[in-house]
DRENDREN-5483 format. One record per residue (C-alpha): x, y, z; residue number from 1; residue in one letter; chain. Coordinates in Angstrom, 3 decimals, decimal comma. Example, Ala and Ser with C-alpha at 12.3 -4.5 7.8 and 13.67 -1.06 7.14 Angstrom:
<nodes>
> 12,300; -4,500; 7,800; 1; a; A
> 13,670; -1,060; 7,140; 2; s; A
</nodes>
This chain:
<nodes>
> 6,267; 17,771; 31,446; 1; x; A
> 3,201; 15,427; 31,279; 2; x; A
> 2,874; 11,683; 30,142; 3; x; A
> 1,552; 12,633; 26,567; 4; x; A
> 4,570; 15,343; 26,007; 5; x; A
> 6,973; 13,251; 27,023; 6; x; A
> 5,409; 10,791; 24,261; 7; x; A
> 5,291; 12,858; 21,373; 8; x; A
> 8,784; 14,024; 22,444; 9; x; A
> 10,394; 10,494; 22,411; 10; x; A
> 8,431; 9,806; 19,094; 11; x; A
> 10,182; 12,867; 17,480; 12; x; A
> 13,509; 12,062; 18,865; 13; x; A
> 12,944; 8,391; 17,440; 14; x; A
> 12,484; 10,326; 13,770; 15; x; A
> 8,835; 10,061; 13,794; 16; x; A
> 7,848; 13,773; 11,318; 17; x; A
> 4,433; 13,103; 10,582; 18; x; A
> 1,251; 12,518; 12,573; 19; x; A
> -2,214; 11,117; 10,143; 20; x; A
> -4,919; 12,466; 13,059; 21; x; A
> -8,581; 11,920; 13,408; 22; x; A
> -9,084; 12,435; 17,378; 23; x; A
> -11,618; 12,834; 20,058; 24; x; A
> -11,739; 13,766; 23,627; 25; x; A
> -9,399; 11,306; 24,877; 26; x; A
> -7,103; 12,612; 22,851; 27; x; A
> -6,944; 15,908; 23,694; 28; x; A
> -3,311; 16,059; 25,370; 29; x; A
> -1,721; 14,269; 22,503; 30; x; A
> -3,040; 17,449; 20,171; 31; x; A
> -1,623; 19,554; 22,830; 32; x; A
> 1,651; 17,799; 23,259; 33; x; A
> 1,928; 17,422; 18,953; 34; x; A
> 1,134; 21,575; 18,869; 35; x; A
> 4,315; 22,091; 21,185; 36; x; A
> 6,040; 19,614; 19,220; 37; x; A
> 7,046; 22,767; 16,429; 38; x; A
> 8,566; 19,914; 13,925; 39; x; A
> 5,717; 17,340; 13,915; 40; x; A
> 3,677; 17,808; 10,864; 41; x; A
> -0,590; 17,008; 11,932; 42; x; A
> -2,734; 16,172; 9,300; 43; x; A
> -6,095; 15,681; 9,587; 44; x; A
> -8,027; 13,132; 8,269; 45; x; A
> -12,307; 13,150; 8,560; 46; x; A
> -12,387; 9,612; 8,534; 47; x; A
> -10,015; 6,942; 10,391; 48; x; A
> -9,947; 4,811; 7,288; 49; x; A
> -8,282; 7,805; 5,158; 50; x; A
> -5,832; 8,582; 8,480; 51; x; A
> -4,585; 4,596; 8,851; 52; x; A
> -4,330; 4,755; 4,803; 53; x; A
> -2,528; 7,660; 4,523; 54; x; A
> 0,398; 6,582; 7,131; 55; x; A
> 0,535; 3,202; 4,837; 56; x; A
> 1,334; 5,032; 2,050; 57; x; A
> 3,235; 7,295; 4,092; 58; x; A
> 5,663; 4,182; 5,147; 59; x; A
> 5,311; 2,302; 2,106; 60; x; A
> 7,359; 5,325; 0,279; 61; x; A
> 9,780; 6,973; 3,580; 62; x; A
> 10,469; 3,513; 4,653; 63; x; A
> 9,893; 5,107; 7,964; 64; x; A
> 6,402; 5,528; 10,402; 65; x; A
> 4,431; 8,073; 10,731; 66; x; A
> 2,185; 8,074; 13,689; 67; x; A
> -1,759; 7,718; 13,766; 68; x; A
> -3,832; 9,504; 16,313; 69; x; A
> -7,312; 7,415; 17,010; 70; x; A
> -9,846; 7,577; 19,056; 71; x; A
> -10,535; 4,863; 21,368; 72; x; A
> -11,702; 1,235; 20,145; 73; x; A
> -14,375; 2,553; 17,718; 74; x; A
> -12,014; 4,492; 16,070; 75; x; A
> -9,561; 2,519; 15,645; 76; x; A
> -12,222; -0,085; 14,451; 77; x; A
> -13,037; 2,410; 11,688; 78; x; A
> -9,025; 2,390; 10,469; 79; x; A
> -8,575; -1,834; 10,216; 80; x; A
> -9,575; -2,385; 7,025; 81; x; A
> -6,507; -0,061; 5,714; 82; x; A
> -4,309; -1,574; 8,835; 83; x; A
> -4,473; -4,709; 7,455; 84; x; A
> -3,543; -3,602; 3,769; 85; x; A
> -0,599; -1,876; 5,711; 86; x; A
> -0,235; -5,229; 7,566; 87; x; A
> -0,019; -6,961; 4,442; 88; x; A
> 2,234; -4,506; 2,713; 89; x; A
> 5,094; -4,668; 5,376; 90; x; A
> 4,633; -1,224; 6,099; 91; x; A
> 5,542; 0,688; 9,334; 92; x; A
> 2,888; 2,302; 11,346; 93; x; A
> 2,808; 3,478; 14,920; 94; x; A
> -1,029; 3,918; 15,992; 95; x; A
> -1,300; 5,945; 19,394; 96; x; A
> -5,212; 5,134; 20,257; 97; x; A
> -6,447; 6,967; 23,038; 98; x; A
> -8,388; 5,218; 25,651; 99; x; A
> -10,767; 5,931; 28,532; 100; x; A
> -9,050; 7,340; 31,998; 101; x; A
> -7,874; 3,994; 34,072; 102; x; A
> -10,786; 5,277; 36,758; 103; x; A
> -13,092; 5,524; 34,520; 104; x; A
> -13,403; 2,202; 32,672; 105; x; A
> -15,140; 0,584; 35,503; 106; x; A
> -17,655; 2,736; 34,717; 107; x; A
> -18,584; 1,437; 31,468; 108; x; A
> -19,054; 4,912; 29,142; 109; x; A
> -20,807; 4,122; 25,875; 110; x; A
> -17,689; 4,343; 24,020; 111; x; A
> -15,692; 1,825; 26,651; 112; x; A
> -14,658; -1,082; 24,738; 113; x; A
> -12,005; -3,812; 24,589; 114; x; A
> -9,543; -1,516; 22,229; 115; x; A
> -6,670; -3,769; 22,863; 116; x; A
> -8,768; -6,755; 21,155; 117; x; A
> -9,869; -4,295; 18,610; 118; x; A
> -6,329; -3,981; 17,794; 119; x; A
> -4,666; -7,260; 17,410; 120; x; A
> -6,117; -8,939; 14,496; 121; x; A
> -4,167; -5,646; 12,430; 122; x; A
> -1,369; -5,060; 14,564; 123; x; A
> 1,927; -6,774; 14,780; 124; x; A
> 2,282; -5,307; 18,408; 125; x; A
> -0,029; -3,855; 20,852; 126; x; A
> 1,053; -2,300; 24,010; 127; x; A
> -0,913; -0,897; 26,818; 128; x; A
> 0,562; 2,112; 28,854; 129; x; A
> 1,332; 1,382; 32,430; 130; x; A
> 1,985; 4,789; 34,003; 131; x; A
> 2,352; 8,061; 32,722; 132; x; A
> 6,212; 7,028; 32,898; 133; x; A
> 5,546; 4,532; 30,841; 134; x; A
> 4,346; 6,145; 27,717; 135; x; A
> 7,225; 7,494; 26,449; 136; x; A
> 9,072; 4,347; 26,676; 137; x; A
> 6,266; 2,574; 25,030; 138; x; A
> 6,830; 4,966; 22,460; 139; x; A
> 10,566; 4,663; 21,904; 140; x; A
> 9,458; 0,201; 21,741; 141; x; A
> 6,475; 0,977; 19,388; 142; x; A
> 9,470; 2,759; 16,973; 143; x; A
> 11,708; 0,014; 17,417; 144; x; A
> 9,150; -2,422; 16,173; 145; x; A
> 7,583; -0,388; 13,475; 146; x; A
> 10,738; -0,076; 11,890; 147; x; A
> 11,819; -3,892; 12,142; 148; x; A
> 12,511; -5,147; 8,193; 149; x; A
> 10,366; -4,379; 6,253; 150; x; A
> 7,794; -2,307; 8,185; 151; x; A
> 5,588; -3,391; 11,190; 152; x; A
> 2,418; -2,406; 12,682; 153; x; A
> 2,230; -1,048; 16,358; 154; x; A
> -0,157; -0,388; 18,206; 155; x; A
> 0,211; 2,067; 21,516; 156; x; A
> -2,759; 2,227; 23,658; 157; x; A
> -3,415; 5,147; 26,116; 158; x; A
> -5,306; 5,829; 28,850; 159; x; A
> -6,469; 9,474; 29,061; 160; x; A
> -4,954; 9,818; 32,548; 161; x; A
> -1,344; 8,648; 31,808; 162; x; A
> -1,438; 11,655; 29,015; 163; x; A
> -2,441; 14,003; 31,155; 164; x; A
> -0,371; 13,177; 34,903; 165; x; A
> 2,908; 14,672; 35,110; 166; x; A
> 6,605; 13,427; 35,978; 167; x; A
> 7,600; 12,100; 32,512; 168; x; A
> 10,304; 12,603; 30,329; 169; x; A
> 11,224; 11,687; 27,029; 170; x; A
> 13,216; 8,727; 26,760; 171; x; A
> 16,267; 8,299; 24,069; 172; x; A
> 15,642; 5,498; 20,726; 173; x; A
> 16,361; 1,891; 20,948; 174; x; A
> 18,753; 0,219; 18,555; 175; x; A
> 17,652; -0,776; 15,636; 176; x; A
> 16,711; -4,844; 15,653; 177; x; A
> 19,049; -6,810; 13,365; 178; x; A
> 17,338; -7,833; 10,282; 179; x; A
> 17,225; -11,613; 9,300; 180; x; A
> 19,132; -12,672; 6,382; 181; x; A
> 18,686; -16,057; 4,354; 182; x; A
> 20,673; -19,058; 5,593; 183; x; A
> 24,164; -19,605; 3,178; 184; x; A
> 22,455; -23,339; 3,202; 185; x; A
> 19,543; -21,809; 1,368; 186; x; A
> 21,451; -19,620; -0,905; 187; x; A
> 23,385; -22,469; -2,130; 188; x; A
> 20,045; -24,678; -2,381; 189; x; A
> 18,326; -22,151; -4,468; 190; x; A
> 21,810; -22,139; -6,899; 191; x; A
> 21,803; -25,981; -7,418; 192; x; A
> 18,315; -25,755; -7,859; 193; x; A
> 18,884; -22,717; -10,572; 194; x; A
> 21,683; -24,296; -12,123; 195; x; A
> 20,728; -28,375; -11,893; 196; x; A
> 17,100; -28,146; -13,197; 197; x; A
> 16,834; -28,335; -17,503; 198; x; A
> 13,137; -27,163; -17,165; 199; x; A
> 11,709; -23,929; -17,395; 200; x; A
> 12,656; -21,730; -13,954; 201; x; A
> 10,824; -18,849; -12,582; 202; x; A
> 11,827; -16,033; -9,567; 203; x; A
> 8,813; -15,375; -7,542; 204; x; A
> 9,053; -12,107; -6,002; 205; x; A
> 7,590; -9,900; -3,596; 206; x; A
> 8,076; -7,403; -0,861; 207; x; A
> 11,323; -5,557; -1,060; 208; x; A
> 12,456; -7,870; -4,016; 209; x; A
> 10,714; -5,165; -6,050; 210; x; A
> 13,080; -2,499; -5,403; 211; x; A
> 15,277; -1,463; -8,091; 212; x; A
> 18,392; -2,132; -6,390; 213; x; A
> 16,789; -6,102; -5,897; 214; x; A
> 15,272; -6,058; -9,059; 215; x; A
> 18,923; -5,485; -11,036; 216; x; A
> 20,057; -8,127; -9,185; 217; x; A
> 17,549; -10,920; -10,002; 218; x; A
> 17,746; -9,330; -13,673; 219; x; A
> 21,343; -10,838; -13,650; 220; x; A
> 19,874; -14,081; -12,154; 221; x; A
> 17,867; -14,525; -14,896; 222; x; A
> 20,403; -13,255; -17,569; 223; x; A
> 22,127; -16,090; -15,996; 224; x; A
> 19,805; -18,924; -16,235; 225; x; A
> 16,835; -18,290; -18,080; 226; x; A
> 14,569; -18,042; -15,150; 227; x; A
> 11,690; -15,679; -15,604; 228; x; A
> 10,872; -13,001; -13,079; 229; x; A
> 7,022; -12,828; -11,945; 230; x; A
> 5,919; -10,977; -9,188; 231; x; A
> 3,025; -10,939; -6,781; 232; x; A
> -0,466; -9,725; -7,702; 233; x; A
> -0,746; -6,607; -5,789; 234; x; A
> 3,339; -5,969; -4,478; 235; x; A
> 3,349; -3,147; -2,118; 236; x; A
> 5,469; -1,005; -4,204; 237; x; A
> 7,195; -1,889; -7,156; 238; x; A
> 10,459; 0,299; -9,085; 239; x; A
> 9,195; -0,289; -12,948; 240; x; A
> 9,506; 2,195; -16,295; 241; x; A
> 12,052; 2,353; -19,419; 242; x; A
> 15,280; 1,246; -17,917; 243; x; A
> 14,242; -0,715; -15,094; 244; x; A
> 14,594; -4,453; -15,137; 245; x; A
> 10,665; -5,703; -15,742; 246; x; A
> 9,004; -8,317; -14,039; 247; x; A
> 5,684; -9,494; -15,412; 248; x; A
> 3,149; -9,450; -12,800; 249; x; A
> 0,399; -12,591; -11,260; 250; x; A
> -2,607; -12,658; -12,820; 251; x; A
> -5,777; -11,683; -10,260; 252; x; A
> -7,659; -14,816; -11,530; 253; x; A
> -6,763; -17,669; -9,777; 254; x; A
> -6,941; -20,177; -13,028; 255; x; A
> -4,716; -17,264; -15,192; 256; x; A
> -2,488; -17,390; -12,569; 257; x; A
> -2,266; -21,189; -12,470; 258; x; A
> -1,965; -21,962; -16,201; 259; x; A
> 1,026; -18,607; -16,012; 260; x; A
> 2,863; -20,650; -13,328; 261; x; A
> 2,077; -24,183; -14,753; 262; x; A
> 5,173; -25,002; -16,729; 263; x; A
> 7,716; -24,291; -14,133; 264; x; A
> 10,045; -26,922; -12,957; 265; x; A
> 11,518; -24,708; -10,363; 266; x; A
> 10,436; -21,872; -8,760; 267; x; A
> 12,694; -20,021; -6,263; 268; x; A
> 10,505; -17,293; -3,640; 269; x; A
> 12,456; -14,218; -2,569; 270; x; A
> 10,057; -11,660; -0,293; 271; x; A
> 6,780; -13,632; -0,935; 272; x; A
> 5,090; -17,047; -0,374; 273; x; A
> 3,898; -19,380; -3,064; 274; x; A
> 0,412; -17,626; -4,474; 275; x; A
> -2,918; -19,089; -3,476; 276; x; A
> -6,547; -18,288; -5,185; 277; x; A
> -8,038; -14,856; -3,957; 278; x; A
> -11,067; -16,548; -2,726; 279; x; A
> -12,111; -20,145; -3,155; 280; x; A
> -14,570; -21,110; -6,149; 281; x; A
> -16,320; -24,254; -6,992; 282; x; A
> -13,803; -26,745; -8,665; 283; x; A
> -11,025; -23,948; -9,180; 284; x; A
> -7,512; -24,626; -7,482; 285; x; A
> -6,574; -22,710; -4,298; 286; x; A
> -2,961; -23,534; -4,562; 287; x; A
> -1,270; -22,008; -7,767; 288; x; A
> 2,074; -23,694; -7,990; 289; x; A
> 2,274; -26,643; -9,950; 290; x; A
> 2,276; -30,130; -8,492; 291; x; A
> 5,897; -31,855; -8,761; 292; x; A
> 7,381; -28,392; -9,351; 293; x; A
> 10,619; -27,558; -6,884; 294; x; A
> 9,643; -24,614; -4,473; 295; x; A
> 12,895; -22,696; -2,658; 296; x; A
> 12,144; -20,013; -0,269; 297; x; A
> 14,769; -18,010; -0,676; 298; x; A
> 13,724; -15,299; 1,644; 299; x; A
> 10,537; -14,369; 3,342; 300; x; A
> 8,997; -11,123; 3,506; 301; x; A
> 10,599; -10,827; 6,701; 302; x; A
> 13,896; -11,235; 5,645; 303; x; A
> 16,338; -8,727; 3,882; 304; x; A
> 15,631; -9,609; 0,083; 305; x; A
> 18,554; -7,654; -1,788; 306; x; A
> 21,428; -9,377; 0,349; 307; x; A
> 19,728; -12,820; -0,720; 308; x; A
> 19,565; -11,431; -4,241; 309; x; A
> 23,190; -10,510; -4,130; 310; x; A
> 24,423; -13,611; -2,617; 311; x; A
> 22,555; -15,984; -5,024; 312; x; A
> 23,660; -13,669; -7,755; 313; x; A
> 27,357; -14,434; -6,773; 314; x; A
> 26,382; -18,078; -6,005; 315; x; A
> 25,830; -18,553; -9,945; 316; x; A
> 28,314; -15,747; -10,927; 317; x; A
> 26,009; -13,695; -12,209; 318; x; A
> 26,933; -10,331; -11,425; 319; x; A
> 28,995; -9,679; -14,911; 320; x; A
> 25,435; -10,226; -16,569; 321; x; A
> 23,283; -7,755; -18,415; 322; x; A
> 19,597; -7,746; -17,117; 323; x; A
> 17,159; -7,342; -19,480; 324; x; A
> 15,496; -3,761; -18,762; 325; x; A
> 12,180; -2,582; -20,023; 326; x; A
> 12,361; -0,312; -23,136; 327; x; A
> 10,223; 3,005; -23,386; 328; x; A
> 6,926; 3,199; -25,156; 329; x; A
> 5,023; 5,613; -26,767; 330; x; A
> 1,015; 5,595; -27,765; 331; x; A
> -0,676; 7,331; -30,379; 332; x; A
> -3,232; 9,671; -29,224; 333; x; A
> -6,680; 8,062; -28,857; 334; x; A
> -9,730; 9,527; -30,042; 335; x; A
> -13,336; 9,477; -30,145; 336; x; A
> -15,106; 7,820; -26,929; 337; x; A
> -13,315; 7,739; -24,191; 338; x; A
> -11,936; 3,997; -23,671; 339; x; A
> -9,635; 2,373; -20,921; 340; x; A
> -7,054; 2,537; -23,678; 341; x; A
> -6,790; 6,433; -24,068; 342; x; A
> -6,403; 6,382; -20,749; 343; x; A
> -3,330; 4,062; -20,207; 344; x; A
> -1,862; 5,840; -23,544; 345; x; A
> -2,237; 9,021; -22,262; 346; x; A
> -0,445; 7,957; -18,276; 347; x; A
> 1,790; 6,477; -20,430; 348; x; A
> 3,108; 9,059; -22,435; 349; x; A
> 2,420; 11,957; -20,274; 350; x; A
> 3,409; 10,634; -17,156; 351; x; A
> 6,267; 12,457; -15,612; 352; x; A
> 9,915; 10,796; -14,106; 353; x; A
> 9,637; 9,134; -10,388; 354; x; A
> 6,099; 9,832; -10,071; 355; x; A
> 4,066; 7,391; -7,762; 356; x; A
> 1,205; 5,593; -8,814; 357; x; A
> -1,702; 4,415; -6,244; 358; x; A
> -3,494; 1,868; -7,829; 359; x; A
> -6,545; 1,086; -7,070; 360; x; A
> -8,030; 0,803; -10,308; 361; x; A
> -9,894; -2,582; -10,356; 362; x; A
> -11,247; -4,184; -13,616; 363; x; A
> -9,323; -1,491; -15,440; 364; x; A
> -6,154; -2,032; -13,971; 365; x; A
> -4,779; -4,639; -15,992; 366; x; A
> -4,621; -2,823; -18,982; 367; x; A
> -3,606; 0,627; -17,249; 368; x; A
> -0,634; -1,515; -15,945; 369; x; A
> 0,614; -3,369; -19,232; 370; x; A
> 0,123; -0,088; -20,778; 371; x; A
> 2,723; 2,040; -18,765; 372; x; A
> 5,063; -0,215; -18,817; 373; x; A
> 7,455; 1,257; -20,670; 374; x; A
> 6,732; 5,148; -18,949; 375; x; A
> 9,372; 6,989; -17,496; 376; x; A
> 10,434; 5,532; -14,314; 377; x; A
> 8,273; 5,511; -11,466; 378; x; A
> 6,617; 3,538; -7,932; 379; x; A
> 3,270; 1,643; -8,669; 380; x; A
> 1,995; 1,391; -5,296; 381; x; A
> -0,542; -2,141; -4,800; 382; x; A
> -4,422; -3,060; -2,662; 383; x; A
> -1,759; -5,668; -0,845; 384; x; A
> -3,964; -6,645; 1,786; 385; x; A
> -7,707; -6,402; -0,674; 386; x; A
> -9,550; -4,207; 1,446; 387; x; A
> -10,618; -1,470; -1,233; 388; x; A
> -10,703; 2,612; -0,218; 389; x; A
> -6,841; 2,143; 0,028; 390; x; A
> -6,054; 3,860; -3,012; 391; x; A
> -6,738; 7,565; -1,950; 392; x; A
> -5,478; 7,672; 1,230; 393; x; A
> -2,363; 6,049; 0,589; 394; x; A
> -1,814; 8,256; -2,217; 395; x; A
> -2,277; 10,912; 0,489; 396; x; A
> 0,570; 9,448; 2,564; 397; x; A
> 2,866; 9,544; -0,430; 398; x; A
> 2,195; 12,509; -1,452; 399; x; A
> 3,483; 13,914; 2,287; 400; x; A
> 6,684; 11,307; 2,087; 401; x; A
> 7,582; 12,421; -1,294; 402; x; A
> 6,507; 16,389; -1,828; 403; x; A
> 8,538; 16,736; -5,232; 404; x; A
> 7,215; 13,806; -6,669; 405; x; A
> 3,892; 13,857; -8,756; 406; x; A
> 1,052; 11,169; -7,102; 407; x; A
> -1,062; 9,675; -9,964; 408; x; A
> -4,178; 8,228; -8,004; 409; x; A
> -5,953; 5,723; -10,456; 410; x; A
> -9,394; 5,114; -8,583; 411; x; A
> -12,254; 3,134; -9,348; 412; x; A
> -15,665; 4,376; -8,372; 413; x; A
> -16,604; 1,740; -6,174; 414; x; A
> -13,826; 1,308; -4,103; 415; x; A
> -13,402; 5,340; -3,789; 416; x; A
> -16,863; 5,810; -2,120; 417; x; A
> -15,208; 4,232; 1,035; 418; x; A
> -12,527; 7,068; 1,602; 419; x; A
> -13,654; 9,872; -0,624; 420; x; A
> -12,969; 12,008; 2,644; 421; x; A
> -9,055; 11,927; 1,533; 422; x; A
> -9,303; 14,928; -1,182; 423; x; A
> -10,553; 16,933; 1,174; 424; x; A
> -7,223; 16,142; 2,902; 425; x; A
> -5,717; 16,566; -0,168; 426; x; A
> -6,924; 19,893; -0,744; 427; x; A
> -6,230; 21,263; 2,725; 428; x; A
> -2,709; 20,305; 2,729; 429; x; A
> -2,188; 21,168; -0,748; 430; x; A
> -0,773; 18,000; -1,905; 431; x; A
> 0,402; 17,264; -5,586; 432; x; A
> -1,985; 14,425; -6,361; 433; x; A
> -4,033; 13,596; -9,784; 434; x; A
> -6,555; 11,688; -8,822; 435; x; A
> -8,152; 9,544; -12,301; 436; x; A
> -11,457; 8,416; -11,430; 437; x; A
> -12,260; 5,848; -13,218; 438; x; A
> -16,349; 5,790; -13,374; 439; x; A
> -17,870; 3,118; -14,765; 440; x; A
> -21,068; 3,611; -12,426; 441; x; A
> -20,773; 0,222; -11,029; 442; x; A
> -19,195; -2,549; -8,538; 443; x; A
> -17,926; -4,155; -11,685; 444; x; A
> -15,534; -6,596; -10,195; 445; x; A
> -18,060; -8,097; -8,555; 446; x; A
> -20,382; -8,434; -11,739; 447; x; A
> -17,096; -11,026; -13,037; 448; x; A
> -17,432; -12,699; -9,603; 449; x; A
> -20,860; -13,775; -9,461; 450; x; A
> -20,933; -15,429; -12,893; 451; x; A
> -17,265; -16,729; -11,686; 452; x; A
> -18,870; -18,367; -8,039; 453; x; A
> -21,648; -20,195; -10,467; 454; x; A
> -24,301; -18,192; -10,209; 455; x; A
> -26,699; -18,748; -12,898; 456; x; A
> -28,973; -15,596; -14,563; 457; x; A
> -29,142; -13,179; -11,821; 458; x; A
> -32,166; -11,143; -10,774; 459; x; A
> -32,601; -7,525; -10,403; 460; x; A
> -32,273; -7,445; -6,763; 461; x; A
> -28,655; -9,221; -6,849; 462; x; A
> -27,872; -7,009; -10,249; 463; x; A
> -29,130; -3,974; -8,634; 464; x; A
> -26,349; -4,539; -5,337; 465; x; A
> -23,798; -4,175; -7,967; 466; x; A
> -25,047; -1,094; -9,382; 467; x; A
> -24,091; 2,463; -8,291; 468; x; A
> -26,337; 4,642; -11,238; 469; x; A
> -29,379; 5,709; -8,987; 470; x; A
> -28,551; 7,960; -8,278; 471; x; A
> -25,389; 8,528; -10,560; 472; x; A
> -22,437; 9,832; -8,413; 473; x; A
> -21,019; 12,865; -10,103; 474; x; A
> -17,656; 13,011; -8,460; 475; x; A
> -16,122; 16,156; -10,755; 476; x; A
> -18,836; 17,808; -8,223; 477; x; A
> -18,142; 16,280; -5,077; 478; x; A
> -14,102; 16,501; -5,516; 479; x; A
> -14,796; 20,300; -5,867; 480; x; A
> -17,019; 20,730; -2,608; 481; x; A
> -14,192; 19,056; -1,166; 482; x; A
> -11,322; 21,471; -2,749; 483; x; A
> -10,037; 20,064; -5,572; 484; x; A
> -10,541; 21,045; -8,779; 485; x; A
> -12,145; 18,592; -11,188; 486; x; A
> -13,110; 18,330; -14,544; 487; x; A
> -15,375; 15,739; -16,342; 488; x; A
> -13,991; 13,959; -19,556; 489; x; A
> -15,541; 11,172; -22,077; 490; x; A
> -13,318; 11,311; -25,142; 491; x; A
> -9,960; 10,398; -25,590; 492; x; A
> -8,798; 14,002; -26,807; 493; x; A
> -10,361; 15,346; -23,639; 494; x; A
> -9,055; 12,981; -21,155; 495; x; A
> -5,190; 13,398; -22,782; 496; x; A
> -5,706; 17,738; -22,076; 497; x; A
> -7,318; 17,170; -18,983; 498; x; A
> -4,439; 15,081; -17,768; 499; x; A
> -1,861; 17,471; -19,002; 500; x; A
> -3,178; 20,065; -17,464; 501; x; A
> -3,547; 18,578; -14,174; 502; x; A
> 0,411; 17,598; -14,556; 503; x; A
> 1,598; 20,741; -15,358; 504; x; A
> 0,575; 22,606; -11,937; 505; x; A
> 1,544; 21,566; -8,759; 506; x; A
> -1,586; 20,731; -6,514; 507; x; A
> -4,538; 18,648; -6,079; 508; x; A
> -6,587; 17,784; -9,394; 509; x; A
> -9,107; 15,222; -9,976; 510; x; A
> -9,794; 14,193; -13,539; 511; x; A
> -13,101; 11,921; -13,218; 512; x; A
> -13,412; 9,532; -16,527; 513; x; A
> -16,734; 8,425; -17,944; 514; x; A
> -16,276; 5,057; -18,983; 515; x; A
</nodes>
């Protein structure tokens, strides 16, 4: 067994079932090894950002890692933006990055780079294989690291000669690492703060505290103490919809977020750190929590959120409390020129139970999110790290992880162009994804940001850098060319019918919404 075969057999033995790949020459032994591993699925992405984003979406929905297969340092570099998002999400991902044979590195061939240096900023753990026998060991370690709660980015760098050399063997899985828990003293401090303070209280939630079981505990705590439930702006995975415990979402713009938090005298953080503004703005705050408020960290992102909330509910004698639940909502059909409200209404009414929504809708997002609060129970995935180009790849990974659930990608046109190759993978794998392409012909969020940073009277050159209409991008034609059936809509009636048709069919579809 050569090193590549031992590595892939080890990964499969550790429970890794999927490899999202964009390989090159240095990875051909790994390609062959995956081919021989009959029960490991190989999925090709035409760009590395699709590969890493798909692994992120898979990890968020499966709660276990997929592997990526990437070509040397430059190939890894192409995928770093979505690894940044995955790391911020706490998603489990294993990167397999080929490298030149050890004896070839000294020749400084054109693709030679500091692969480990490229990997470190977006990885929680980086390991360079030391030999063909060490390669399988590195794989088992990578799985253990990636599965560390709630998930980590583990990168293994694989010299080509270690992959092709004979004399290796698969190794057994390592025992999972223990999930840290919030100390009893912290539980007691949070309970005391919620009991003692008479002013408004907030439970600020993120990470795994936004899963249905954890939200149930948070809802009981809120019912017992009067605390409001607020979540981070871009949660990794939020389970919401009719019948579930609802949570307010912190606004994106810093002054709006500051205003929402300003009245609270006590804020308990679980699965998230105190929020800060996404960017610095002249005369606007960076730190968003109110001065003088009592801030208590119940559990960090890396500590067991469900256990912490359950223990806090116990400490408050709140287990018998009935949490407030989101009521269902329906809307009347929209008519006339297509508006974002028509899209939100149709989505809320037609979304099937247990759908997965990959949200990279940018300026359209707040309205769509608000209008779907009372839809059928569903999962909502957000742009955790702010690096655009996540939405379509994450939808790919979610559809692979959850083949029996409809995936809906809410995709802005500007960010969609970063990773439009994901549509080809959806078609090739016949993934059950409905993409709603929100086409307003601009980087609309940047038009807003231009004003917010204080630019007065921007000229034609500045405005041209935010405009996507010269030439117009026809997403329906692009999708069709990549194998995804598509339709363009510009009225409320046409959009609702197109969405109903797409949801009724299993397989990829794209609806271009002309706004």
